[in-house]
GUPA-393198 format. One record per residue (C-alpha): residue in one letter; z, y, x. Coordinates in steps of 0.05 Angstrom, whole numbers. Example, Ala and Ser with C-alpha at 12.3 -4.5 7.8 and 13.67 -1.06 7.14 Angstrom:
2
A,156,-90,246;
S,143,-21,273;
//
This chain:
732
M,-1176,38,1086;
S,-1101,49,1084;
E,-1082,110,1053;
P,-1069,175,1093;
D,-997,187,1125;
I,-974,238,1082;
H,-961,186,1036;
Y,-910,145,1072;
H,-842,161,1099;
A,-798,119,1149;
F,-745,103,1117;
F,-682,69,1131;
A,-641,15,1101;
T,-566,7,1107;
C,-524,-66,1094;
P,-477,-105,1114;
R,-475,-147,1180;
G,-516,-206,1166;
L,-554,-188,1116;
E,-616,-152,1159;
A,-653,-212,1158;
L,-650,-219,1080;
L,-663,-155,1079;
A,-715,-139,1108;
D,-746,-198,1066;
E,-731,-153,998;
L,-756,-82,1021;
Q,-816,-122,1035;
A,-837,-157,965;
L,-798,-68,942;
G,-870,-54,958;
G,-836,-37,1041;
E,-856,-44,1097;
P,-810,-75,1149;
L,-818,-54,1220;
K,-752,-55,1270;
H,-686,-99,1257;
T,-623,-68,1289;
V,-547,-91,1259;
A,-533,-77,1191;
G,-596,-37,1180;
V,-665,-41,1173;
H,-725,7,1196;
F,-785,12,1143;
R,-840,42,1130;
A,-866,75,1053;
D,-877,109,993;
L,-837,154,957;
A,-852,102,899;
A,-819,31,939;
A,-765,82,967;
Y,-737,86,887;
R,-755,22,870;
A,-703,-1,938;
C,-648,34,908;
L,-655,17,837;
W,-671,-59,858;
S,-633,-68,920;
R,-582,-131,917;
L,-571,-126,987;
A,-577,-54,1010;
N,-518,3,1026;
R,-563,66,1011;
I,-623,81,1032;
V,-642,144,1075;
L,-697,178,1093;
C,-712,194,1159;
L,-729,265,1181;
A,-716,247,1244;
R,-718,205,1298;
E,-694,223,1359;
A,-670,200,1438;
G,-624,239,1495;
I,-579,265,1448;
E,-507,262,1479;
R,-484,337,1472;
P,-467,385,1408;
A,-518,432,1435;
A,-573,379,1437;
L,-548,347,1370;
H,-544,417,1334;
E,-615,440,1362;
A,-639,364,1329;
V,-614,392,1267;
A,-645,473,1264;
R,-712,446,1281;
L,-718,421,1222;
D,-744,449,1163;
W,-685,441,1107;
A,-711,497,1055;
R,-754,434,1036;
H,-705,379,1034;
L,-646,422,1009;
R,-647,471,943;
P,-628,542,936;
G,-544,532,925;
A,-540,458,924;
T,-481,424,961;
L,-478,383,1021;
A,-450,329,1055;
V,-451,295,1124;
D,-440,233,1131;
F,-434,222,1204;
H,-425,158,1244;
G,-426,125,1325;
R,-409,182,1376;
S,-413,203,1458;
E,-396,216,1510;
Q,-387,285,1484;
I,-381,266,1391;
R,-326,222,1398;
H,-295,252,1324;
T,-343,234,1274;
R,-323,298,1233;
F,-339,338,1289;
G,-398,301,1284;
A,-405,319,1215;
Q,-395,386,1229;
T,-454,392,1284;
V,-503,368,1233;
K,-475,416,1174;
D,-476,471,1230;
G,-551,453,1248;
V,-563,457,1170;
V,-546,526,1160;
E,-566,555,1220;
A,-646,533,1204;
L,-630,557,1119;
Q,-602,617,1146;
A,-664,639,1191;
A,-709,610,1128;
G,-666,669,1085;
R,-640,614,1047;
P,-565,623,1025;
R,-502,583,1068;
P,-500,523,1028;
S,-434,506,1002;
V,-406,441,1033;
D,-372,379,977;
L,-356,319,1007;
R,-335,279,932;
S,-405,294,895;
P,-454,339,928;
D,-517,358,904;
L,-552,332,978;
R,-519,274,1021;
L,-539,267,1086;
Y,-544,207,1129;
A,-531,207,1212;
H,-515,170,1259;
L,-517,174,1336;
H,-521,116,1388;
R,-527,108,1449;
G,-551,180,1456;
R,-608,171,1412;
L,-602,202,1334;
T,-618,179,1274;
L,-625,232,1216;
G,-635,244,1145;
V,-627,234,1071;
D,-579,196,1033;
L,-631,176,970;
A,-579,121,951;
G,-519,185,941;
D,-451,137,933;
S,-466,72,965;
L,-510,13,926;
H,-464,-31,925;
R,-423,6,872;
R,-465,-28,805;
G,-418,13,770;
Y,-394,-56,723;
R,-326,-57,762;
R,-268,-12,744;
D,-205,-55,769;
V,-236,-103,820;
G,-178,-132,832;
H,-141,-153,911;
A,-194,-174,975;
P,-249,-167,919;
L,-321,-186,946;
K,-366,-129,951;
E,-433,-139,901;
N,-472,-144,963;
L,-450,-193,987;
A,-439,-226,933;
A,-524,-229,918;
A,-531,-243,1005;
L,-494,-297,979;
L,-523,-330,919;
I,-594,-317,962;
R,-561,-360,1006;
A,-545,-420,971;
G,-614,-429,947;
W,-598,-396,864;
P,-654,-354,860;
A,-699,-420,856;
R,-661,-449,816;
A,-638,-391,764;
R,-711,-395,758;
A,-713,-480,740;
G,-669,-456,683;
E,-609,-493,736;
A,-530,-487,718;
L,-488,-427,754;
V,-407,-443,757;
D,-354,-407,794;
P,-288,-447,806;
L,-243,-385,811;
C,-284,-337,780;
G,-240,-276,792;
A,-270,-224,777;
G,-344,-259,765;
T,-364,-216,809;
L,-414,-271,840;
L,-423,-305,765;
I,-455,-227,743;
E,-495,-220,801;
G,-531,-291,799;
A,-534,-287,721;
L,-566,-203,738;
M,-607,-244,783;
A,-624,-288,737;
A,-650,-255,672;
D,-692,-194,726;
M,-642,-139,711;
A,-642,-83,764;
P,-565,-89,804;
N,-569,-16,788;
L,-599,6,735;
H,-529,28,697;
R,-519,81,748;
E,-526,166,725;
R,-538,187,781;
F,-567,173,859;
G,-580,221,918;
F,-652,239,901;
H,-626,272,839;
G,-602,324,888;
W,-663,322,932;
A,-723,395,929;
G,-764,324,941;
H,-744,301,878;
D,-804,273,838;
E,-773,258,763;
A,-835,233,740;
L,-842,187,782;
W,-772,158,773;
R,-771,157,706;
E,-825,116,694;
L,-797,76,750;
K,-732,76,704;
R,-775,43,641;
E,-801,-5,678;
A,-737,-28,695;
E,-718,-23,627;
A,-762,-74,593;
R,-747,-124,642;
A,-683,-125,640;
R,-686,-139,551;
I,-737,-190,558;
G,-698,-213,624;
R,-650,-230,566;
K,-683,-256,524;
R,-715,-318,561;
C,-671,-323,617;
R,-658,-402,612;
A,-589,-415,663;
R,-524,-421,642;
F,-467,-390,685;
Y,-395,-408,681;
G,-324,-368,695;
F,-259,-411,699;
D,-198,-377,730;
Q,-116,-389,709;
S,-107,-308,721;
P,-111,-288,640;
P,-121,-219,680;
A,-167,-238,737;
L,-214,-265,657;
A,-197,-193,614;
A,-236,-166,680;
A,-284,-217,686;
K,-308,-206,609;
A,-304,-132,613;
N,-346,-129,684;
A,-400,-169,655;
M,-394,-121,606;
R,-415,-59,634;
A,-460,-96,671;
G,-497,-110,599;
I,-483,-192,606;
P,-440,-209,557;
A,-475,-261,530;
L,-508,-305,580;
I,-427,-313,617;
D,-367,-363,590;
F,-306,-350,609;
Q,-248,-398,612;
G,-179,-405,625;
A,-176,-463,675;
S,-146,-484,746;
L,-175,-524,798;
G,-134,-581,767;
Q,-177,-575,704;
L,-233,-572,713;
R,-286,-610,690;
R,-372,-615,665;
P,-370,-561,599;
S,-385,-585,542;
A,-442,-548,531;
L,-471,-572,599;
E,-512,-642,583;
E,-491,-703,635;
T,-556,-689,669;
A,-554,-621,679;
R,-553,-589,741;
G,-538,-524,774;
L,-499,-500,836;
V,-425,-478,844;
I,-406,-430,888;
A,-337,-392,913;
N,-296,-354,943;
P,-220,-377,951;
P,-179,-344,992;
Y,-180,-360,1066;
G,-103,-350,1086;
E,-105,-299,1132;
R,-26,-299,1129;
L,17,-360,1147;
G,55,-368,1097;
E,-2,-370,1049;
L,-29,-438,1089;
P,12,-493,1051;
E,-20,-488,986;
L,-84,-463,1005;
V,-95,-532,1037;
S,-76,-562,975;
L,-129,-510,936;
Y,-186,-525,988;
A,-161,-601,972;
E,-168,-592,900;
L,-230,-549,903;
G,-274,-612,925;
A,-242,-666,891;
G,-258,-622,823;
V,-327,-604,841;
C,-335,-678,852;
R,-298,-688,784;
A,-332,-643,739;
F,-404,-641,780;
P,-434,-697,814;
G,-495,-689,857;
W,-508,-612,838;
R,-492,-553,894;
L,-425,-529,934;
A,-422,-458,962;
V,-359,-441,998;
F,-354,-375,1029;
T,-291,-370,1072;
A,-262,-340,1137;
N,-221,-400,1158;
P,-282,-455,1160;
D,-221,-503,1183;
L,-195,-496,1105;
G,-262,-512,1082;
H,-253,-576,1113;
R,-202,-588,1078;
I,-256,-594,1009;
G,-274,-667,1039;
L,-347,-652,1030;
R,-396,-651,1096;
A,-436,-574,1105;
D,-494,-603,1114;
R,-520,-525,1129;
Q,-473,-458,1145;
Y,-481,-384,1157;
A,-455,-337,1195;
L,-432,-264,1149;
N,-385,-224,1148;
N,-338,-201,1095;
G,-306,-135,1108;
P,-280,-144,1179;
L,-268,-204,1180;
E,-322,-255,1213;
A,-330,-319,1150;
K,-387,-368,1145;
L,-416,-384,1085;
L,-414,-467,1077;
L,-467,-508,1035;
M,-461,-587,1013;
D,-491,-634,968;
V,-437,-665,919;
P,-442,-737,928;
A,-474,-766,865;
A,-441,-810,805;
G,-425,-878,837;
E,-433,-855,912;
G,-353,-828,916;
Q,-296,-836,877;
A,-277,-782,844;
P,-200,-769,827;
A,-176,-771,762;
E,-158,-696,719;
G,-117,-661,763;
E,-112,-709,824;
A,-130,-670,890;
K,-186,-706,928;
A,-154,-712,1008;
A,-190,-682,1062;
P,-199,-750,1113;
R,-147,-754,1147;
G,-161,-775,1226;
D,-107,-824,1270;
G,-56,-770,1280;
A,-57,-741,1212;
R,-31,-816,1186;
M,5,-820,1257;
F,42,-766,1225;
A,47,-787,1147;
N,84,-854,1161;
R,137,-813,1228;
L,159,-770,1164;
A,164,-828,1120;
K,202,-875,1171;
N,248,-798,1191;
R,262,-805,1115;
K,280,-873,1109;
R,327,-871,1176;
L,362,-803,1130;
G,356,-840,1066;
K,434,-874,1071;
W,467,-810,1100;
L,434,-764,1050;
R,460,-813,990;
R,518,-813,1026;
S,536,-745,1034;
G,497,-723,982;
E,475,-661,1028;
A,410,-632,1001;
C,390,-585,1052;
Y,369,-628,1128;
R,303,-622,1185;
L,269,-695,1183;
Y,223,-682,1228;
D,237,-633,1300;
A,171,-646,1339;
D,178,-716,1344;
M,109,-715,1356;
P,76,-664,1408;
E,17,-655,1382;
Y,48,-630,1317;
A,100,-590,1343;
M,135,-571,1291;
A,202,-570,1250;
I,211,-587,1183;
D,268,-574,1135;
V,275,-587,1084;
Y,324,-539,1026;
G,319,-580,961;
D,240,-586,931;
H,229,-540,979;
V,207,-546,1050;
H,202,-503,1115;
V,164,-516,1175;
Q,171,-477,1225;
E,113,-484,1268;
Y,136,-480,1335;
A,66,-431,1380;
P,29,-478,1422;
P,29,-461,1498;
R,-34,-438,1533;
S,-58,-499,1557;
V,-67,-537,1478;
N,-120,-502,1455;
P,-122,-457,1391;
A,-160,-489,1334;
Q,-145,-557,1357;
A,-73,-532,1347;
Q,-96,-501,1276;
K,-132,-576,1259;
R,-61,-604,1270;
L,-17,-544,1239;
F,-78,-563,1177;
D,-76,-638,1181;
A,8,-642,1180;
L,9,-582,1114;
A,-45,-638,1074;
V,9,-692,1093;
I,73,-658,1074;
P,56,-644,995;
E,32,-717,981;
A,77,-750,1045;
L,146,-715,1008;
D,133,-712,935;
V,129,-619,935;
D,97,-590,910;
P,49,-544,951;
A,68,-476,912;
H,140,-498,952;
V,125,-515,1026;
V,138,-443,1066;
V,109,-443,1136;
K,112,-396,1196;
R,120,-396,1271;
R,161,-400,1321;
E,170,-357,1383;
R,216,-344,1437;
Q,264,-284,1400;
S,296,-224,1441;
G,343,-192,1417;
R,362,-191,1333;
A,289,-212,1319;
Q,308,-271,1289;
Y,333,-223,1233;
R,274,-164,1228;
K,243,-184,1151;
Q,165,-225,1159;
G,163,-220,1076;
D,178,-171,1015;
R,170,-222,968;
G,246,-236,954;
E,245,-303,936;
R,308,-335,938;
F,343,-397,906;
V,418,-431,910;
V,431,-497,953;
H,495,-532,951;
E,522,-546,1018;
G,590,-592,997;
R,628,-554,950;
A,596,-489,969;
R,541,-458,937;
L,495,-404,985;
W,437,-369,967;
V,382,-380,1017;
N,309,-347,1022;
L,257,-385,1055;
H,196,-334,1059;
D,230,-253,1083;
Y,265,-268,1144;
L,239,-317,1212;
D,312,-347,1194;
T,331,-372,1124;
G,404,-350,1104;
L,431,-426,1134;
F,438,-453,1199;
L,432,-515,1184;
D,446,-558,1253;
H,526,-530,1238;
R,530,-547,1180;
P,591,-600,1205;
V,622,-544,1241;
R,625,-500,1178;
R,652,-571,1145;
M,704,-571,1202;
L,718,-494,1192;
G,743,-513,1119;
E,776,-572,1145;
M,812,-534,1183;
A,819,-468,1137;
A,870,-492,1084;
G,924,-433,1078;
K,900,-391,1127;
R,874,-321,1153;
V,803,-326,1184;
L,756,-289,1229;
N,678,-307,1222;
L,640,-253,1282;
F,566,-244,1262;
C,578,-276,1204;
Y,509,-267,1190;
T,507,-291,1121;
A,580,-323,1112;
A,572,-384,1099;
A,623,-414,1144;
T,669,-357,1115;
V,648,-390,1038;
Q,660,-460,1065;
A,734,-443,1105;
A,748,-406,1033;
L,726,-462,983;
G,752,-515,1035;
T,776,-581,1008;
E,801,-604,954;
A,847,-641,973;
A,887,-582,1013;
G,836,-517,983;
G,831,-458,1033;
A,828,-402,1075;
S,883,-351,1044;
D,842,-280,1061;
S,785,-270,1096;
V,747,-223,1141;
S,678,-229,1166;
V,648,-171,1211;
D,563,-163,1211;
L,526,-97,1235;
S,466,-124,1189;
N,475,-89,1123;
T,422,-136,1093;
Y,461,-199,1120;
L,522,-166,1084;
E,508,-166,1025;
W,483,-229,1033;
A,553,-256,1041;
R,581,-209,979;
D,526,-245,938;
N,548,-312,969;
F,626,-294,955;
A,607,-274,881;
L,565,-342,880;
N,627,-378,887;
K,676,-339,864;
L,714,-311,927;
D,753,-257,906;
P,726,-195,950;
A,800,-163,942;
R,817,-229,990;
H,746,-235,1029;
R,733,-181,1049;
V,655,-163,1097;
V,666,-111,1137;
R,607,-58,1179;
D,608,-61,1252;
D,599,-88,1319;
C,640,-147,1336;
L,665,-142,1396;
R,679,-60,1386;
W,723,-78,1318;
L,754,-128,1365;
E,768,-76,1415;
T,800,-39,1359;
A,836,-95,1305;
R,902,-93,1301;
A,904,-158,1254;
E,922,-225,1275;
F,884,-296,1242;
D,904,-363,1253;
L,817,-377,1255;
I,781,-351,1285;
F,688,-363,1280;
L,651,-337,1341;
D,583,-353,1344;
P,545,-294,1370;
P,478,-291,1388;
T,441,-334,1454;
F,421,-254,1464;
S,423,-189,1421;
N,399,-129,1444;
S,408,-82,1380;
K,400,-23,1370;
K,473,-18,1333;
M,491,-33,1387;
A,531,5,1446;
G,496,-43,1500;
T,468,-122,1500;
L,493,-182,1491;
D,476,-242,1530;
V,527,-305,1525;
Q,519,-336,1572;
R,533,-272,1623;
D,597,-243,1562;
Q,629,-313,1539;
A,696,-291,1575;
R,701,-217,1542;
L,679,-245,1477;
V,745,-302,1488;
D,777,-253,1504;
L,776,-202,1466;
A,775,-257,1400;
M,836,-292,1430;
A,882,-231,1430;
R,866,-231,1358;
L,876,-313,1355;
A,955,-319,1329;
P,1008,-377,1366;
G,979,-441,1344;
G,911,-424,1316;
T,837,-441,1344;
L,787,-395,1368;
V,728,-439,1348;
F,680,-422,1408;
S,604,-422,1386;
N,522,-425,1403;
N,457,-439,1414;
Q,446,-417,1481;
R,406,-492,1496;
R,435,-490,1580;
F,500,-467,1567;
R,541,-467,1610;
L,629,-460,1597;
D,661,-412,1638;
A,714,-445,1679;
A,761,-383,1686;
L,762,-399,1609;
A,787,-467,1623;
E,847,-437,1668;
R,861,-391,1605;
Y,868,-433,1544;
A,866,-497,1518;
V,789,-510,1516;
K,749,-575,1477;
D,678,-589,1480;
V,675,-621,1401;
S,606,-613,1410;
A,585,-677,1417;
Q,623,-692,1349;
T,582,-633,1309;
F,524,-659,1301;
D,505,-698,1231;
P,437,-755,1235;
D,392,-712,1225;
F,397,-657,1281;
N,430,-728,1336;
R,363,-733,1367;
R,379,-654,1389;
P,440,-641,1422;
D,441,-583,1468;
I,413,-539,1397;
H,479,-523,1401;
H,546,-513,1439;
V,619,-515,1401;
F,695,-504,1434;
L,755,-493,1399;
I,806,-449,1444;
R,878,-454,1435;
H,930,-416,1470;
R,951,-459,1519;
E,1018,-444,1495;
A,1011,-476,1436;
E,1005,-550,1469;
//
């Protein structure tokens, strides 16, 4: 016959989404009776000892809530207040104790969690005052008693939070680093990967990307039979009026004894690798605070240097587990494609016959490991939907392990091989021209294969990849797979460090969107073009500071500029002005110049380009202004004018919009008013379907030289820009 129900209580344990079934099994092992799973939680029945045991021993739960009420039909604030006020709060809140309410959910009339929490608090206050008790104070940070309230579809769950602070905060992590893995999620990954059974068998656990060491520490706590919250000084139940201190002390003493024995008897071995000294220092400090510093060996090593620890016998088996970066930002992908391939290579080389578990929110990157996952588990890492991929590492002799420092390429399909071949073919085609010209910045590939819709530009030992946004008819997953294929191929095909590959998405832009800052890395480097040295930035803006297709136009300006007064309108980073100022070795460059643009950022960039090339700022000036407005008020004359307006602009700094097709006559007329007799206006634009206004050809001598302004790297795209030489007719 069962014990009287008075000894049993209803509880609710919360957890991250996806862990409900695991948590139910854990609660049952701790003496609870699971009753019902909900999203991110489990209702269970237990005595107080089992509830305390769950607070101390649960590796998966966030909170253990003693349920005081579960009521339906709670839609209005009055109904919520009444349901709370009916309870005997004097049994749970000591006189003078402070209070806080965590409210979750909403209804048609309770739309804000703060309002819901206030309503619950008011109900508690009313009940206490009716019992002749003083009004409790609210302490949101460190209350004596924390209440939990959840309202969903009119059903209220209300109770005392016995955990207090979330149970995933074990207390051993101080400096959690970037995007840390929560401790209870780390424990769930280990359980799903079968670590508890492997630990009992004395196997090894290795994390080749250990960071702050969370996975290894959680794994060691399991293997050493240590309660994850053994070192926590305070739980929520310590401020609860129904707390049984004697029972708690007994359970804690038992856990401390198990930990002492477990640490001595632990046969499992633990190894963590990371190439970041600060991460390793944090991991060691975390292991010290967790009480297991002697169990884990942390070593500095990159994936390329990963090797089997010398203390492990060749016959030893175990689990390799990793939580690599996910590539949430497009610009991170080139290095990550290589990193995942290196992960697969290093594990195959160092741990043949082992089990590999990889947790990633980007399964397409997981495919780059080169091993097939025989089992997958869907889990959430915060707001990110992620998967735990489990795979067997081939035993020695089953597959050719790459040499140390050599990445094992993921299997490539025919498309990836064809793409690699196209890059090699294009490089060979451009080889003679590149050797002759000495150009270090050029376009290698521009959507030559429709399936691989991207432009690839080389900047010395860096590669700039611009992915063209796929049309809606293309499956996004397929488009991403092809992008990853390309990013896997590029470093090897072009013999470039993956860290020097930068990827962006190129979409139709409006106004000056191409000039907007996209990052804040501040990484720039110098490239050579002809006689000029120029700063480029591949990360922070959509464009890099150097329009490669205009290289022949800049060269032409340099050849035309000897001894002339030069005006550069819409100058951007003034690379064209630099070429004009330097001119040719034989004839020299411009006598002076003015470069006009609205952007402070790019004018500062222009000044840096001038300084890099030792141009005298007294002779080569930059002016911040709307080019149209500046032309309308300027009085100076120039012998050579470069007019290269954007296709369209609606910058807030401009009085109106600019459309190069619509406004070309006004632009050219204003520029020609500043052109000295015998001078030349070089009018350029990138409107692919641009047509020159016939009236301009009647007023001026116009020569279309577009066909002469394409080097071999752009001659397959003759519509990418248009260039006209315009002179006053009397100068003919």
